[in-house]
All heavy atoms as TSV, in Angstrom:
chain	resi	resn	atom	element	x	y	z
A	1	MET	N	N	32.388	-173.955	-108.960
A	1	MET	CA	C	31.786	-173.614	-107.699
A	1	MET	C	C	30.283	-173.887	-107.732
A	1	MET	O	O	29.716	-174.284	-106.728
A	1	MET	CB	C	32.088	-172.153	-107.397
A	1	MET	CG	C	31.706	-171.755	-106.024
A	1	MET	SD	S	32.713	-172.605	-104.842
A	1	MET	CE	C	32.751	-171.458	-103.556
A	2	LEU	N	N	29.673	-173.698	-108.860
A	2	LEU	CA	C	28.233	-173.918	-108.986
A	2	LEU	C	C	27.894	-175.385	-108.738
A	2	LEU	O	O	26.914	-175.690	-108.055
A	2	LEU	CB	C	27.747	-173.479	-110.361
A	2	LEU	CG	C	26.254	-173.612	-110.616
A	2	LEU	CD1	C	25.472	-172.770	-109.621
A	2	LEU	CD2	C	25.913	-173.192	-112.016
A	3	ARG	N	N	28.719	-176.304	-109.260
A	3	ARG	CA	C	28.461	-177.736	-109.040
A	3	ARG	C	C	28.545	-178.095	-107.564
A	3	ARG	O	O	27.756	-178.875	-107.057
A	3	ARG	CB	C	29.451	-178.585	-109.845
A	3	ARG	CG	C	29.153	-178.629	-111.322
A	3	ARG	CD	C	30.163	-179.437	-112.116
A	3	ARG	NE	N	30.803	-180.533	-111.426
A	3	ARG	CZ	C	30.310	-181.776	-111.320
A	3	ARG	NH1	N	29.157	-182.067	-111.855
A	3	ARG	NH2	N	30.972	-182.711	-110.686
A	4	LEU	N	N	29.498	-177.495	-106.858
A	4	LEU	CA	C	29.637	-177.755	-105.430
A	4	LEU	C	C	28.435	-177.193	-104.661
A	4	LEU	O	O	27.910	-177.856	-103.762
A	4	LEU	CB	C	30.932	-177.159	-104.903
A	4	LEU	CG	C	31.223	-177.376	-103.426
A	4	LEU	CD1	C	31.210	-178.862	-103.084
A	4	LEU	CD2	C	32.545	-176.742	-103.056
A	5	GLU	N	N	27.985	-176.013	-105.014
A	5	GLU	CA	C	26.816	-175.433	-104.358
A	5	GLU	C	C	25.571	-176.298	-104.578
A	5	GLU	O	O	24.774	-176.501	-103.667
A	5	GLU	CB	C	26.571	-174.020	-104.858
A	5	GLU	CG	C	27.597	-173.023	-104.364
A	5	GLU	CD	C	27.408	-171.640	-104.949
A	5	GLU	OE1	O	26.487	-171.441	-105.762
A	5	GLU	OE2	O	28.201	-170.754	-104.589
A	6	GLU	N	N	25.428	-176.827	-105.788
A	6	GLU	CA	C	24.294	-177.704	-106.078
A	6	GLU	C	C	24.388	-178.993	-105.270
A	6	GLU	O	O	23.391	-179.486	-104.760
A	6	GLU	CB	C	24.231	-178.021	-107.570
A	6	GLU	CG	C	23.828	-176.849	-108.421
A	6	GLU	CD	C	23.967	-177.131	-109.908
A	6	GLU	OE1	O	24.454	-178.224	-110.284
A	6	GLU	OE2	O	23.604	-176.254	-110.695
A	7	ALA	N	N	25.588	-179.548	-105.154
A	7	ALA	CA	C	25.783	-180.784	-104.386
A	7	ALA	C	C	25.492	-180.542	-102.901
A	7	ALA	O	O	24.895	-181.390	-102.230
A	7	ALA	CB	C	27.206	-181.302	-104.576
A	8	LEU	N	N	25.904	-179.401	-102.391
A	8	LEU	CA	C	25.642	-179.081	-100.986
A	8	LEU	C	C	24.150	-178.862	-100.735
A	8	LEU	O	O	23.638	-179.216	-99.674
A	8	LEU	CB	C	26.444	-177.859	-100.556
A	8	LEU	CG	C	27.939	-178.091	-100.375
A	8	LEU	CD1	C	28.660	-176.767	-100.200
A	8	LEU	CD2	C	28.221	-179.023	-99.217
A	9	ALA	N	N	23.453	-178.298	-101.690
A	9	ALA	CA	C	22.017	-178.083	-101.549
A	9	ALA	C	C	21.272	-179.417	-101.524
A	9	ALA	O	O	20.257	-179.549	-100.838
A	9	ALA	CB	C	21.502	-177.202	-102.680
A	10	ASP	N	N	21.794	-180.406	-102.239
A	10	ASP	CA	C	21.182	-181.731	-102.310
A	10	ASP	C	C	21.329	-182.486	-100.983
A	10	ASP	O	O	20.447	-183.246	-100.596
A	10	ASP	CB	C	21.824	-182.527	-103.442
A	10	ASP	CG	C	21.212	-183.890	-103.627
A	10	ASP	OD1	O	20.083	-184.111	-103.156
A	10	ASP	OD2	O	21.865	-184.746	-104.248
A	11	ARG	N	N	22.403	-182.292	-100.261
A	11	ARG	CA	C	22.759	-182.932	-98.980
A	11	ARG	C	C	22.933	-184.435	-99.077
A	11	ARG	O	O	23.417	-185.051	-98.151
A	11	ARG	CB	C	21.776	-182.598	-97.868
A	11	ARG	CG	C	21.685	-181.149	-97.582
A	11	ARG	CD	C	21.951	-180.630	-96.240
A	11	ARG	NE	N	22.303	-181.458	-95.134
A	11	ARG	CZ	C	23.291	-181.157	-94.324
A	11	ARG	NH1	N	24.031	-180.116	-94.566
A	11	ARG	NH2	N	23.533	-181.900	-93.282
A	12	ALA	N	N	22.526	-185.080	-100.161
A	12	ALA	CA	C	22.801	-186.503	-100.338
A	12	ALA	C	C	24.131	-186.671	-101.057
A	12	ALA	O	O	24.796	-187.687	-100.915
A	12	ALA	CB	C	21.688	-187.163	-101.124
A	13	THR	N	N	24.523	-185.662	-101.816
A	13	THR	CA	C	25.754	-185.723	-102.586
A	13	THR	C	C	26.941	-185.192	-101.804
A	13	THR	O	O	28.037	-185.747	-101.874
A	13	THR	CB	C	25.602	-184.914	-103.889
A	13	THR	OG1	O	24.456	-185.378	-104.586
A	13	THR	CG2	C	26.813	-185.073	-104.776
A	14	ALA	N	N	26.758	-184.113	-101.044
A	14	ALA	CA	C	27.866	-183.502	-100.303
A	14	ALA	C	C	27.354	-182.847	-99.026
A	14	ALA	O	O	26.206	-182.414	-98.957
A	14	ALA	CB	C	28.564	-182.471	-101.172
A	15	GLU	N	N	28.242	-182.793	-98.032
A	15	GLU	CA	C	27.915	-182.155	-96.758
A	15	GLU	C	C	29.092	-181.291	-96.326
A	15	GLU	O	O	30.242	-181.650	-96.539
A	15	GLU	CB	C	27.684	-183.190	-95.671
A	15	GLU	CG	C	26.538	-184.121	-95.905
A	15	GLU	CD	C	26.462	-185.166	-94.825
A	15	GLU	OE1	O	26.532	-184.797	-93.629
A	15	GLU	OE2	O	26.349	-186.347	-95.175
A	16	LEU	N	N	28.806	-180.177	-95.708
A	16	LEU	CA	C	29.819	-179.310	-95.132
A	16	LEU	C	C	29.540	-179.243	-93.635
A	16	LEU	O	O	28.472	-178.810	-93.216
A	16	LEU	CB	C	29.766	-177.912	-95.754
A	16	LEU	CG	C	30.878	-176.959	-95.382
A	16	LEU	CD1	C	32.224	-177.492	-95.857
A	16	LEU	CD2	C	30.623	-175.590	-95.971
A	17	SER	N	N	30.512	-179.711	-92.830
A	17	SER	CA	C	30.308	-179.792	-91.384
A	17	SER	C	C	31.373	-178.998	-90.638
A	17	SER	O	O	32.555	-179.051	-90.989
A	17	SER	CB	C	30.385	-181.251	-90.915
A	17	SER	OG	O	29.421	-182.033	-91.548
A	18	TYR	N	N	30.955	-178.307	-89.615
A	18	TYR	CA	C	31.854	-177.593	-88.724
A	18	TYR	C	C	32.543	-178.628	-87.838
A	18	TYR	O	O	31.895	-179.479	-87.238
A	18	TYR	CB	C	31.052	-176.604	-87.877
A	18	TYR	CG	C	31.802	-176.018	-86.713
A	18	TYR	CD1	C	32.674	-174.970	-86.904
A	18	TYR	CD2	C	31.636	-176.513	-85.430
A	18	TYR	CE1	C	33.364	-174.412	-85.837
A	18	TYR	CE2	C	32.316	-175.970	-84.361
A	18	TYR	CZ	C	33.186	-174.929	-84.572
A	18	TYR	OH	O	33.872	-174.395	-83.526
A	19	THR	N	N	33.889	-178.567	-87.740
A	19	THR	CA	C	34.605	-179.528	-86.912
A	19	THR	C	C	35.311	-178.891	-85.725
A	19	THR	O	O	35.662	-179.585	-84.787
A	19	THR	CB	C	35.627	-180.321	-87.742
A	19	THR	OG1	O	36.555	-179.422	-88.334
A	19	THR	CG2	C	34.949	-181.148	-88.803
A	20	GLY	N	N	35.571	-177.587	-85.772
A	20	GLY	CA	C	36.199	-176.971	-84.616
A	20	GLY	C	C	36.789	-175.612	-84.913
A	20	GLY	O	O	36.726	-175.112	-86.026
A	21	VAL	N	N	37.393	-175.040	-83.874
A	21	VAL	CA	C	38.038	-173.738	-83.992
A	21	VAL	C	C	39.296	-173.769	-83.124
A	21	VAL	O	O	39.341	-174.468	-82.113
A	21	VAL	CB	C	37.086	-172.589	-83.585
A	21	VAL	CG1	C	36.719	-172.670	-82.129
A	21	VAL	CG2	C	37.661	-171.244	-83.906
A	22	SER	N	N	40.325	-173.071	-83.559
A	22	SER	CA	C	41.550	-172.975	-82.768
A	22	SER	C	C	42.166	-171.603	-82.995
A	22	SER	O	O	41.742	-170.849	-83.857
A	22	SER	CB	C	42.539	-174.074	-83.147
A	22	SER	OG	O	43.095	-173.820	-84.415
A	23	ILE	N	N	43.171	-171.297	-82.210
A	23	ILE	CA	C	43.895	-170.038	-82.355
A	23	ILE	C	C	45.291	-170.340	-82.874
A	23	ILE	O	O	46.030	-171.109	-82.256
A	23	ILE	CB	C	44.006	-169.290	-81.003
A	23	ILE	CG1	C	42.634	-169.009	-80.412
A	23	ILE	CG2	C	44.810	-168.015	-81.152
A	23	ILE	CD1	C	41.836	-167.958	-81.119
A	24	ASN	N	N	45.641	-169.756	-84.004
A	24	ASN	CA	C	46.995	-169.865	-84.531
A	24	ASN	C	C	47.871	-168.944	-83.690
A	24	ASN	O	O	47.719	-167.724	-83.715
A	24	ASN	CB	C	47.004	-169.448	-86.006
A	24	ASN	CG	C	48.372	-169.548	-86.633
A	24	ASN	OD1	O	49.395	-169.479	-85.964
A	24	ASN	ND2	N	48.372	-169.715	-87.945
A	25	LEU	N	N	48.783	-169.523	-82.914
A	25	LEU	CA	C	49.577	-168.732	-81.979
A	25	LEU	C	C	50.608	-167.844	-82.666
A	25	LEU	O	O	51.044	-166.844	-82.099
A	25	LEU	CB	C	50.258	-169.648	-80.963
A	25	LEU	CG	C	49.289	-170.388	-80.038
A	25	LEU	CD1	C	50.058	-171.312	-79.109
A	25	LEU	CD2	C	48.432	-169.422	-79.252
A	26	LEU	N	N	51.010	-168.184	-83.888
A	26	LEU	CA	C	51.955	-167.325	-84.611
A	26	LEU	C	C	51.268	-166.086	-85.179
A	26	LEU	O	O	51.816	-164.988	-85.141
A	26	LEU	CB	C	52.647	-168.106	-85.727
A	26	LEU	CG	C	53.563	-169.231	-85.254
A	26	LEU	CD1	C	54.087	-170.015	-86.455
A	26	LEU	CD2	C	54.719	-168.689	-84.436
A	27	ALA	N	N	50.067	-166.270	-85.700
A	27	ALA	CA	C	49.347	-165.152	-86.310
A	27	ALA	C	C	48.357	-164.510	-85.336
A	27	ALA	O	O	47.851	-163.424	-85.602
A	27	ALA	CB	C	48.595	-165.634	-87.552
A	28	MET	N	N	48.076	-165.190	-84.214
A	28	MET	CA	C	47.107	-164.721	-83.220
A	28	MET	C	C	45.732	-164.454	-83.843
A	28	MET	O	O	45.085	-163.455	-83.569
A	28	MET	CB	C	47.620	-163.472	-82.494
A	28	MET	CG	C	48.839	-163.730	-81.646
A	28	MET	SD	S	48.604	-165.021	-80.413
A	28	MET	CE	C	47.433	-164.258	-79.318
A	29	ARG	N	N	45.326	-165.384	-84.688
A	29	ARG	CA	C	44.010	-165.296	-85.320
A	29	ARG	C	C	43.269	-166.618	-85.154
A	29	ARG	O	O	43.891	-167.682	-85.210
A	29	ARG	CB	C	44.150	-165.038	-86.818
A	29	ARG	CG	C	44.536	-163.634	-87.149
A	29	ARG	CD	C	44.302	-163.390	-88.599
A	29	ARG	NE	N	45.528	-162.873	-89.177
A	29	ARG	CZ	C	45.722	-162.674	-90.445
A	29	ARG	NH1	N	44.792	-162.974	-91.301
A	29	ARG	NH2	N	46.852	-162.177	-90.878
A	30	PRO	N	N	41.976	-166.561	-84.997
A	30	PRO	CA	C	41.226	-167.824	-84.928
A	30	PRO	C	C	41.140	-168.479	-86.306
A	30	PRO	O	O	41.113	-167.797	-87.334
A	30	PRO	CB	C	39.847	-167.397	-84.454
A	30	PRO	CG	C	39.747	-165.960	-84.796
A	30	PRO	CD	C	41.136	-165.404	-84.791
A	31	GLU	N	N	41.140	-169.799	-86.302
A	31	GLU	CA	C	40.973	-170.569	-87.526
A	31	GLU	C	C	39.772	-171.480	-87.344
A	31	GLU	O	O	39.644	-172.146	-86.323
A	31	GLU	CB	C	42.227	-171.392	-87.822
A	31	GLU	CG	C	43.444	-170.539	-88.096
A	31	GLU	CD	C	44.685	-171.356	-88.393
A	31	GLU	OE1	O	44.664	-172.594	-88.217
A	31	GLU	OE2	O	45.681	-170.746	-88.790
A	32	ILE	N	N	38.901	-171.501	-88.316
A	32	ILE	CA	C	37.704	-172.328	-88.277
A	32	ILE	C	C	37.944	-173.534	-89.176
A	32	ILE	O	O	38.382	-173.395	-90.319
A	32	ILE	CB	C	36.469	-171.538	-88.753
A	32	ILE	CG1	C	36.246	-170.349	-87.817
A	32	ILE	CG2	C	35.238	-172.433	-88.820
A	32	ILE	CD1	C	35.205	-169.383	-88.302
A	33	TYR	N	N	37.669	-174.727	-88.662
A	33	TYR	CA	C	37.893	-175.958	-89.407
A	33	TYR	C	C	36.560	-176.543	-89.851
A	33	TYR	O	O	35.618	-176.654	-89.067
A	33	TYR	CB	C	38.646	-176.974	-88.546
A	33	TYR	CG	C	40.036	-176.499	-88.217
A	33	TYR	CD1	C	40.310	-175.847	-87.020
A	33	TYR	CD2	C	41.061	-176.662	-89.128
A	33	TYR	CE1	C	41.584	-175.396	-86.719
A	33	TYR	CE2	C	42.342	-176.201	-88.841
A	33	TYR	CZ	C	42.592	-175.579	-87.639
A	33	TYR	OH	O	43.838	-175.122	-87.362
A	34	LEU	N	N	36.514	-176.917	-91.136
A	34	LEU	CA	C	35.321	-177.509	-91.732
A	34	LEU	C	C	35.699	-178.800	-92.435
A	34	LEU	O	O	36.840	-178.966	-92.879
A	34	LEU	CB	C	34.700	-176.556	-92.753
A	34	LEU	CG	C	34.292	-175.181	-92.251
A	34	LEU	CD1	C	33.904	-174.297	-93.421
A	34	LEU	CD2	C	33.150	-175.284	-91.269
A	35	LEU	N	N	34.746	-179.700	-92.551
A	35	LEU	CA	C	34.928	-180.953	-93.275
A	35	LEU	C	C	33.982	-180.953	-94.463
A	35	LEU	O	O	32.768	-180.795	-94.292
A	35	LEU	CB	C	34.621	-182.150	-92.364
A	35	LEU	CG	C	34.569	-183.507	-93.050
A	35	LEU	CD1	C	35.966	-183.917	-93.517
A	35	LEU	CD2	C	33.990	-184.547	-92.116
A	36	LEU	N	N	34.533	-181.116	-95.657
A	36	LEU	CA	C	33.722	-181.260	-96.862
A	36	LEU	C	C	33.697	-182.742	-97.212
A	36	LEU	O	O	34.727	-183.325	-97.546
A	36	LEU	CB	C	34.301	-180.450	-98.022
A	36	LEU	CG	C	33.614	-180.619	-99.371
A	36	LEU	CD1	C	32.152	-180.189	-99.295
A	36	LEU	CD2	C	34.348	-179.843	-100.442
A	37	LEU	N	N	32.539	-183.364	-97.098
A	37	LEU	CA	C	32.378	-184.784	-97.355
A	37	LEU	C	C	31.574	-184.962	-98.639
A	37	LEU	O	O	30.405	-184.565	-98.712
A	37	LEU	CB	C	31.652	-185.453	-96.182
A	37	LEU	CG	C	31.423	-186.945	-96.290
A	37	LEU	CD1	C	32.749	-187.686	-96.354
A	37	LEU	CD2	C	30.589	-187.422	-95.117
A	38	ILE	N	N	32.221	-185.556	-99.641
A	38	ILE	CA	C	31.565	-185.833	-100.921
A	38	ILE	C	C	31.125	-187.297	-100.904
A	38	ILE	O	O	31.962	-188.193	-100.802
A	38	ILE	CB	C	32.509	-185.572	-102.111
A	38	ILE	CG1	C	33.080	-184.156	-102.071
A	38	ILE	CG2	C	31.818	-185.863	-103.430
A	38	ILE	CD1	C	32.090	-183.063	-102.322
A	39	ASN	N	N	29.834	-187.548	-101.021
A	39	ASN	CA	C	29.293	-188.904	-100.962
A	39	ASN	C	C	29.148	-189.560	-102.335
A	39	ASN	O	O	28.717	-190.699	-102.416
A	39	ASN	CB	C	27.927	-188.887	-100.268
A	39	ASN	CG	C	28.031	-188.429	-98.837
A	39	ASN	OD1	O	28.937	-188.811	-98.122
A	39	ASN	ND2	N	27.106	-187.588	-98.425
A	40	ASP	N	N	29.482	-188.859	-103.385
A	40	ASP	CA	C	29.330	-189.361	-104.750
A	40	ASP	C	C	30.679	-189.890	-105.244
A	40	ASP	O	O	31.611	-189.115	-105.439
A	40	ASP	CB	C	28.845	-188.233	-105.657
A	40	ASP	CG	C	28.584	-188.667	-107.074
A	40	ASP	OD1	O	28.735	-189.867	-107.381
A	40	ASP	OD2	O	28.240	-187.800	-107.896
A	41	PRO	N	N	30.829	-191.210	-105.460
A	41	PRO	CA	C	32.115	-191.757	-105.889
A	41	PRO	C	C	32.561	-191.290	-107.282
A	41	PRO	O	O	33.745	-191.341	-107.605
A	41	PRO	CB	C	31.917	-193.265	-105.870
A	41	PRO	CG	C	30.487	-193.510	-105.654
A	41	PRO	CD	C	29.821	-192.233	-105.247
A	42	SER	N	N	31.651	-190.799	-108.097
A	42	SER	CA	C	32.028	-190.342	-109.435
A	42	SER	C	C	32.482	-188.880	-109.447
A	42	SER	O	O	32.928	-188.374	-110.472
A	42	SER	CB	C	30.859	-190.529	-110.408
A	42	SER	OG	O	29.785	-189.674	-110.057
A	43	TRP	N	N	32.372	-188.180	-108.326
A	43	TRP	CA	C	32.713	-186.753	-108.239
A	43	TRP	C	C	34.153	-186.463	-108.703
A	43	TRP	O	O	34.348	-185.581	-109.543
A	43	TRP	CB	C	32.471	-186.249	-106.828
A	43	TRP	CG	C	32.753	-184.791	-106.636
A	43	TRP	CD1	C	33.954	-184.216	-106.358
A	43	TRP	CD2	C	31.827	-183.715	-106.763
A	43	TRP	NE1	N	33.830	-182.862	-106.266
A	43	TRP	CE2	C	32.543	-182.524	-106.514
A	43	TRP	CE3	C	30.486	-183.634	-107.046
A	43	TRP	CZ2	C	31.934	-181.282	-106.538
A	43	TRP	CZ3	C	29.891	-182.399	-107.065
A	43	TRP	CH2	C	30.610	-181.238	-106.825
A	44	PRO	N	N	35.185	-187.165	-108.190
A	44	PRO	CA	C	36.562	-186.836	-108.608
A	44	PRO	C	C	36.796	-187.024	-110.111
A	44	PRO	O	O	37.438	-186.199	-110.754
A	44	PRO	CB	C	37.443	-187.799	-107.801
A	44	PRO	CG	C	36.606	-188.236	-106.670
A	44	PRO	CD	C	35.185	-188.185	-107.150
A	45	ARG	N	N	36.269	-188.116	-110.667
A	45	ARG	CA	C	36.441	-188.336	-112.112
A	45	ARG	C	C	35.776	-187.246	-112.933
A	45	ARG	O	O	36.329	-186.765	-113.917
A	45	ARG	CB	C	35.871	-189.701	-112.498
A	45	ARG	CG	C	36.736	-190.855	-112.091
A	45	ARG	CD	C	36.228	-192.153	-112.709
A	45	ARG	NE	N	34.821	-192.394	-112.392
A	45	ARG	CZ	C	34.396	-193.049	-111.307
A	45	ARG	NH1	N	35.251	-193.513	-110.450
A	45	ARG	NH2	N	33.108	-193.215	-111.099
A	46	GLU	N	N	34.579	-186.841	-112.521
A	46	GLU	CA	C	33.848	-185.783	-113.237
A	46	GLU	C	C	34.589	-184.459	-113.143
A	46	GLU	O	O	34.708	-183.723	-114.127
A	46	GLU	CB	C	32.434	-185.666	-112.680
A	46	GLU	CG	C	31.567	-184.668	-113.383
A	46	GLU	CD	C	31.253	-185.042	-114.818
A	46	GLU	OE1	O	31.415	-186.208	-115.197
A	46	GLU	OE2	O	30.853	-184.129	-115.573
A	47	GLU	N	N	35.130	-184.130	-111.970
A	47	GLU	CA	C	35.878	-182.885	-111.798
A	47	GLU	C	C	37.156	-182.911	-112.638
A	47	GLU	O	O	37.539	-181.899	-113.226
A	47	GLU	CB	C	36.207	-182.652	-110.333
A	47	GLU	CG	C	35.005	-182.297	-109.498
A	47	GLU	CD	C	34.318	-181.032	-109.977
A	47	GLU	OE1	O	34.992	-179.997	-110.175
A	47	GLU	OE2	O	33.087	-181.057	-110.155
A	48	GLN	N	N	37.834	-184.052	-112.707
A	48	GLN	CA	C	39.039	-184.164	-113.540
A	48	GLN	C	C	38.695	-183.998	-115.009
A	48	GLN	O	O	39.440	-183.352	-115.763
A	48	GLN	CB	C	39.729	-185.503	-113.310
A	48	GLN	CG	C	40.448	-185.579	-111.988
A	48	GLN	CD	C	41.078	-186.929	-111.759
A	48	GLN	OE1	O	40.753	-187.917	-112.421
A	48	GLN	NE2	N	41.971	-186.995	-110.786
A	49	ARG	N	N	37.573	-184.580	-115.423
A	49	ARG	CA	C	37.153	-184.460	-116.829
A	49	ARG	C	C	36.855	-183.000	-117.161
A	49	ARG	O	O	37.300	-182.478	-118.194
A	49	ARG	CB	C	35.920	-185.313	-117.092
A	49	ARG	CG	C	35.484	-185.316	-118.549
A	49	ARG	CD	C	34.127	-185.982	-118.731
A	49	ARG	NE	N	33.058	-185.240	-118.085
A	49	ARG	CZ	C	32.507	-184.116	-118.570
A	49	ARG	NH1	N	32.953	-183.594	-119.686
A	49	ARG	NH2	N	31.526	-183.518	-117.930
A	50	ILE	N	N	36.168	-182.305	-116.290
A	50	ILE	CA	C	35.838	-180.895	-116.519
A	50	ILE	C	C	37.106	-180.041	-116.544
A	50	ILE	O	O	37.266	-179.161	-117.400
A	50	ILE	CB	C	34.846	-180.390	-115.454
A	50	ILE	CG1	C	33.486	-181.070	-115.642
A	50	ILE	CG2	C	34.714	-178.874	-115.492
A	50	ILE	CD1	C	32.515	-180.838	-114.515
A	51	ALA	N	N	38.037	-180.308	-115.628
A	51	ALA	CA	C	39.290	-179.558	-115.590
A	51	ALA	C	C	40.124	-179.795	-116.839
A	51	ALA	O	O	40.757	-178.879	-117.362
A	51	ALA	CB	C	40.090	-179.932	-114.342
A	52	ALA	N	N	40.131	-181.043	-117.341
A	52	ALA	CA	C	40.908	-181.357	-118.534
A	52	ALA	C	C	40.333	-180.663	-119.770
A	52	ALA	O	O	41.095	-180.181	-120.627
A	52	ALA	CB	C	40.924	-182.863	-118.759
A	53	THR	N	N	39.012	-180.580	-119.869
A	53	THR	CA	C	38.416	-179.908	-121.031
A	53	THR	C	C	38.572	-178.381	-120.935
A	53	THR	O	O	38.649	-177.711	-121.959
A	53	THR	CB	C	36.926	-180.260	-121.172
A	53	THR	OG1	O	36.235	-179.903	-119.986
A	53	THR	CG2	C	36.744	-181.734	-121.438
A	54	ALA	N	N	38.634	-177.864	-119.706
A	54	ALA	CA	C	38.790	-176.421	-119.540
A	54	ALA	C	C	40.238	-175.974	-119.744
A	54	ALA	O	O	40.500	-174.809	-119.998
A	54	ALA	CB	C	38.306	-176.001	-118.157
A	55	GLY	N	N	41.155	-176.914	-119.583
A	55	GLY	CA	C	42.564	-176.579	-119.794
A	55	GLY	C	C	43.208	-176.235	-118.530
A	55	GLY	O	O	44.125	-175.569	-118.275
């Protein structure tokens, strides 16, 4: 989570954008939709490497 927070603070590496809101008619609760855009092509490989070493 710390790496994601750092990437979001940088704004060149990652962005979090509000995309909309809707009402789930089965649960009768609002749902907020966000888009997480990672601009760093090495991000997935690095996350996989960290996950593999952590087990």
